[in-house]
N, C-alpha and C positions, 0 to 999 in steps of 0.2 A: 504493500500500500504506500509506503514512504517513497519508493521509487516512482510510483505512478504520480503522486502529488508533486514530486520534484520535476518530473517530465512536464506535467501540466503547467507548472510555474514558469517553465522556460518557453512555453508556447503562448501564454495568455497575452502578454504585451505585444509580441510581434504580430499575432493574428488580429488582435483588436485594432492596432494601428493600421495594418495593411488593408483590412477590409473597410474600415470606416473612412480613412483618409482617401481611399480610392473613390468613394462616393462623394466626399466633400469636394474633390477636384472637379467632378462633373458640375457641381453647383457653382463653383467659382468661375469656371470658364463659360458656363451658360449665361451668368450675369454679365460677364465681360462682353458677350456677343448679343446682349439685348433682352434676354429672358429673365424676368425678375421672379418667376414662380418659386424657385427654391429659396431665394432671399426672403420672400414674403412668408414662407413657412419655417423660417429659422434654420434652414439646412445649409446655408453658406457659412460654415463655421468649421474650425479645426477641433471643436469639442466632440470627442468620439461618442459621448453619451447621446448626442442628438441623432446619431446614425445607427445605433445598435438595434438590431432585430433580435428579440429574445431567443427565437428558435435558430435563425441562421447564423447569428454572430456568437452565441454562447452555447446553446444546447447541442446543436449538430456538430460543430468542431470539437467541443469537449467530449462528446460521446465517441467520436472517431479516434481521438487521442487515447481515451480510456480503453477502448477496444483494441488499441495498437493497430488500427487499420493501415493498409499500405498507401493510403492517400489521405489528403485533408481537403475538405470541402466546406465552404461557408459563404455567407452573404450578409450584407447590411441592408437596411431599408433603402430601396432605390430612391435616388434623388429625383424629384419630379422635374421634368423638362418639357416645356411647351415648345416644340420645334418650330411651330408656326410663328412664335414670337421672336425668333432669332432674326438678326438683320438680314442674313442670307441663308434660309433654312437648309438647303442642300449642302452648301459649302460648310456652314458653321456647325452642322451636325457632326461632321468629321472631327472637328477640333474638340467639341464637347465629349464625344465618345472616346477619342484617343487620350483625353486628359487623365482618365483613371489608370490605364496601363502605364502611361508615361510616369505618373506619380509613383507607381509601384517600382518602376526601374530606378527612379531617383532615390527612393527609400532604401532599396537594396544597396545602392552605391554608398549612401550615407551610413548604413549599417557596417559596410566593409571598412569605411574610414574609422568608425568608432572602435574597431578591433585594436587599433594602434594605441588607444587609450585604455582599453579594458585590461591589457596585459600589465598595466602599471598598478592594478588593484592587488590587494592581498590574495593569496592563492585560491581560497574557496570562492571569494567574490569574483575573481577573474574567471574561474571555471564556469560559474553560473552565467556571468555576463557574456562570455564567448559563446556559450550554448544558445543564449538568446539571440546573439548576433547571427550565428549560423542559421538558426531557424528563421530569422527575419529575412536574410538573403534568400533562402529557399522559398518561403511563402510568398514574398513579393514577386520573385521571378515567376513562380507558378501562377499566381493571379494574373500577372501581366500577359503571359503566354496564353493561358486558358481563355482570358477574356478577349483575346484577339482571334479566336476561332470565328470564322466568317459566317456566323449563324445568329440572326436576331433572336432574342433581345440582347445578346452579348455585344460588347463594344465593337468587336471585329465585324459583326454583322452590320452594325450601323455605319461603321467606316466604309464597308463595302457598298452599302446602299448609297452613301454620299458620293462615292468615287465612280461607280459604274454608270454606264448610260442607262437611260430610263427603261429601255427594253429588257435589261437584265436586273436593274435595281428594283423595279416594281414587283416582279414575281418573288424576289428575295424578301422584300419588305412584307409581303403577305404571309410569310412563314412565321412572323413574330409571335402570334398567339400560340403557335405549336412548338416554338423553339425550346422553352423550358421543359415541357414533357419529353421532348426528344432527347435533350441533354441528360435529364434524370434517368431515362431509360438506358442511355449509353454508359452512364457512370455506374449505376447500381444494378439494373435489371440484366443487361446483356452479360456482364461478367458472371452473375449468378447462374444464368443459363449455361454459360460456357463451362463453369465448374461442374454442373450436372452431367454434361455430355463429354467432358474431358477435352475441351478445346479452349484455347486462350482467346477470349472475345473482349479483352480489355482494350477497346478501340481508342478510348481517350488516352490511355497509357501509351499506346503506340504513337499517337499524334503528338503528345506532349514531351515524351522522353528526350528526344534529340534536341529540340530547341531549348528546353529547360536546362539540360546539361550544358549546352553550349553557352547559354547566357549566364548561368551561375559561374562557369569558368571565366568568362569575360569579366564579370563583376569582381571576382577574386583577384584576377591579374591587374585590372585597372585600378584597384584600391591598394595595390602593393602587398597582397596577402598570398601570393603564389608560392 
């Protein structure tokens, strides 16, 4: 039990900041491009408690950590964005959507830089801090890459809708109501079916493993931790 509590303690701060500041970034950029919806609802803030979803930010990630699941999944309350209120809806949607993953990459880089200070702490504190930093790099990179999957309502889907010609963008945009059920099926249901039939059907794992590994390595090298 003590090992489990220690493990959870090294994930709580990285997960909370990664998930909630991702959402805050959408609100900040939406405001910059003319949509005041998130501002009016108090969501353009760095206060993580404004973005916490009890199930997606606390219960689900905590349960996966407790069960020692091979993956971590979570979400915050989505920041409301009225794309029609943006100065240039199609163009600005790309910037609003990309802000979340970009923030996660910046947070991963910041965590890597903090490692140079963590080693100056007393041994036990340094060990705990470095574990937090390693987890922060991993979860921020994972969120950045996962959210850039080109399927609405993920950020990558909205970036694709904003960049593609209308002939391709409109059919992709129509997938948004079904995007989350499709993702949950790919993340949870398909691997369970694969386990039953003896086939590896972890499609999300296949998609994420290479880019996540590459980006983690890049962050480590770029921050002088190689």
